[in-house]
C-alpha positions, 0 to 999 in steps of 0.5 A: 253770083248770089247764092244761098247760105245759112250760118250758125253763130254760137255765142258765148253765154258770159255776155248778157242778153243786150251784148248778145243781141248787139253782136247778132245785129251786127252780123245781120247788118254786115250780111245785109250790106252785102246781100239779103238776110232771109230769116234769123232763128234764135235756138236759145241756150244749149249745152255745148258737145265739149267745153270751149274756152271753159264754157259748157253752154252757148246761145245758138243763132241761125241766120239764112241769107243770100250773098256773093260767093266772095263775101263769105271768106270776108264774112269768115275773117270777121268771125274769126276776130270777133269776140264772144264767138265761141264757134260759127259755120257758114254752109252753101245751100243746095239749090 
């Protein structure tokens, strides 16, 4: 069953611009292979509410997509094992 989701990625500022874009592209390609990406919004560098891994800032990205509900657990698993991501969240949108 397809549902609409949004995910926010907080990427480490220790990565250069090219590596950051490659990381975001990796996840948009993964989502596209298992659903469809509606939009990708780059929010830019923002100060974190608290330090994560001794970092005070992160690059924020919002991805809106549709996918099967089974894919979300796999997406979260891949997020957890990916270096360079400080925090992630996936939220199902109300219809």
